[in-house]
VOSE-681711 format. One line per field, with one value per residue (C-alpha): x, y, z; residue number from 1; residue in one letter. Coordinates in steps of 0.5 Angstrom, whole numbers. Example, Ala and Ser with C-alpha at 12.3 -4.5 7.8 and 13.67 -1.06 7.14 Angstrom:
2
px <- c(25  27)
py <- c(-9  -2)
pz <- c(16  14)
pos <- c(1  2)
code <- c(A  S)
// end
This chain:
261
px <- c(184  178  177  171  168  169  177  178  175  181  187  192  188  186  194  195  189  192  199  195  192  199  202  196  197  204  204  203  211  212  209  204  196  192  188  194  198  192  191  198  197  191  194  200  195  190  196  199  191  190  197  195  189  183  179  182  181  175  172  171  164  167  173  172  170  175  180  176  177  184  185  181  185  191  189  187  194  198  195  198  205  210  212  219  219  224  228  234  240  244  250  252  247  250  246  250  247  240  244  246  241  235  237  233  234  229  222  218  213  217  223  227  223  229  229  232  227  228  226  220  217  218  214  209  208  210  206  207  213  218  221  228  233  239  244  240  233  231  224  227  224  227  222  216  212  208  206  211  206  210  210  205  210  210  216  219  223  229  234  239  238  237  235  236  230  226  228  225  224  223  217  219  227  232  236  229  228  234  234  227  229  231  238  236  234  237  240  234  229  233  234  226  224  229  226  219  214  209  215  217  214  217  218  221  229  228  223  227  233  229  226  233  232  227  221  214  215  220  218  211  211  209  203  198  193  198  199  193  196  203  201  197  203  208  204  202  209  212  206  208  215  215  218  217  215  217  212  212  211  205  202  203  201  194  192  194  190  183  183  182  175)
py <- c(153  153  158  157  163  160  160  168  168  165  169  167  169  175  177  174  179  185  183  184  190  193  191  193  200  200  197  203  204  198  201  196  197  197  191  187  188  186  180  178  180  176  170  169  170  165  160  161  160  154  151  152  148  153  147  143  143  141  140  145  147  149  153  160  165  170  165  163  170  171  165  167  174  171  166  172  175  169  169  176  174  172  165  162  155  153  157  160  157  163  162  169  169  171  172  179  182  183  186  184  179  182  189  194  199  198  201  196  194  194  198  203  201  199  191  187  183  176  179  182  176  172  177  177  169  166  166  166  171  173  179  182  187  184  188  188  189  192  188  181  175  171  165  163  157  156  150  150  152  148  141  142  141  144  148  152  157  159  164  161  154  151  157  155  150  156  159  165  163  167  164  167  164  170  165  164  171  173  168  170  178  181  181  187  191  196  194  198  194  187  190  191  184  180  184  184  181  179  174  172  166  163  155  149  149  142  144  151  147  142  147  151  155  151  154  151  146  142  143  145  145  138  140  140  144  150  150  154  160  159  159  166  169  166  169  176  177  175  180  185  185  184  177  172  164  158  154  148  152  156  149  147  154  154  147  150  156  152  147  153  154)
pz <- c(199  203  208  213  216  223  222  221  228  231  235  230  223  226  227  219  217  221  217  210  212  214  208  203  207  205  198  194  195  190  184  183  182  188  185  183  190  194  190  191  199  199  196  201  207  205  203  210  213  209  212  219  218  217  215  210  202  199  192  187  190  196  194  197  192  193  191  185  183  184  180  174  175  174  169  165  166  164  157  156  158  153  152  151  148  154  159  156  157  160  164  166  172  179  186  187  180  185  190  198  200  204  204  207  202  197  195  196  202  208  205  209  216  219  219  213  209  212  218  215  212  218  222  217  216  223  229  236  235  240  238  240  237  233  228  222  226  232  233  230  230  235  236  232  229  223  218  211  206  201  205  211  216  222  224  230  229  234  232  237  234  227  224  218  218  216  210  205  198  192  189  182  183  182  177  173  173  170  165  163  162  169  166  162  168  172  179  183  179  181  188  189  186  190  196  194  199  194  191  198  203  209  208  210  209  206  200  199  198  193  189  188  182  178  175  175  169  174  181  184  192  195  198  192  197  196  188  187  191  188  181  183  186  180  175  178  180  173  170  174  173  165  165  160  162  159  155  160  166  163  162  169  172  168  170  177  177  173  179  183  180)
pos <- c(1  2  3  4  5  6  7  8  9  10  11  12  13  14  15  16  17  18  19  20  21  22  23  24  25  26  27  28  29  30  31  32  33  34  35  36  37  38  39  40  41  42  43  44  45  46  47  48  49  50  51  52  53  54  55  56  57  58  59  60  61  62  63  64  65  66  67  68  69  70  71  72  73  74  75  76  77  78  79  80  81  82  83  84  85  86  87  88  89  90  91  92  93  94  95  96  97  98  99  100  101  102  103  104  105  106  107  108  109  110  111  112  113  114  115  116  117  118  119  120  121  122  123  124  125  126  127  128  129  130  131  132  133  134  135  136  137  138  139  140  141  142  143  144  145  146  147  148  149  150  151  152  153  154  155  156  157  158  159  160  161  162  163  164  165  166  167  168  169  170  171  172  173  174  175  176  177  178  179  180  181  182  183  184  185  186  187  188  189  190  191  192  193  194  195  196  197  198  199  200  201  202  203  204  205  206  207  208  209  210  211  212  213  214  215  216  217  218  219  220  221  222  223  224  225  226  227  228  229  230  231  232  233  234  235  236  237  238  239  240  241  242  243  244  245  246  247  248  249  250  251  252  253  254  255  256  257  258  259  260  261)
code <- c(M  V  L  H  D  A  A  F  R  S  P  T  L  R  R  L  R  M  R  V  R  W  I  S  W  N  G  A  T  S  G  W  S  A  R  Q  W  W  L  L  V  F  A  V  V  T  A  I  V  V  A  V  G  S  G  G  F  G  S  P  S  E  V  D  P  R  V  Q  A  M  A  R  E  A  L  A  H  L  A  S  I  P  V  Y  P  Q  R  P  D  R  D  D  Y  D  R  S  A  F  G  A  A  W  T  D  A  V  A  V  T  G  G  G  N  G  C  D  T  R  N  D  I  L  A  R  D  L  Q  D  I  R  A  G  P  V  S  S  C  P  K  A  V  L  E  G  E  F  R  S  P  Y  S  G  E  F  L  V  F  R  R  D  R  G  A  S  S  V  Q  I  D  H  I  V  P  L  A  Y  A  W  D  M  G  A  W  S  W  E  L  R  R  R  L  D  F  A  N  D  P  A  N  L  V  A  V  D  G  A  S  N  Q  D  K  S  D  A  E  P  G  R  W  M  P  R  A  R  G  F  W  C  Q  Y  A  I  Q  F  V  M  V  S  A  T  Y  G  L  T  I  D  A  R  S  R  E  V  L  A  D  A  L  R  R  G  F)
// end
């Protein structure tokens, strides 16, 4: 969570900042307040900045004030989210309830831009990208590289070979969201939720498979340096979409956020 000023002068991080600006300029279509949207976007990018080696992690006194502010904001929102004693044991979840995977026909940031959501997130989170046309996107990511924020593992993505090693994770899993309130939503809201960049991040496939649909009370990223950003995003997405949180996950998230300041 430590962000050194010198790191922001690197070409790679300048590209990341440009992606932040693009997302923030287009964020109004998602229905989020400008402040909530910016907090989430900055959380995503600071996580990637940390993962690519902006200087490592330090003591609490070294944590960037912007991250501290986001953590405090998220902690305040967490206190207002309704809590279930435990995750409801529903058995009616179906992925199709959230529509076709990675559809571009949504009202959130990136929706209707001619590229599917998966390619939008790859373009946002990967570096040193080579792009080209595919059926779902005229400027799809064909090659790129990044360091997974969940594991710290450095990965090279190639569409024609081993593409599944890089996957897009829903920070708040769809099945968990279903159990915590999304079962009652209209399809349009579920489509937006499943494709909202604020709830998505590129990660290594092994971590994504290990997580499955687990909530924070049962799973947190192996890279502890990402816990604060993960908690910020999990809480702000849950608060914005009106989801509940189970008691154990609330404890884990609160602890991760407090470690951010």
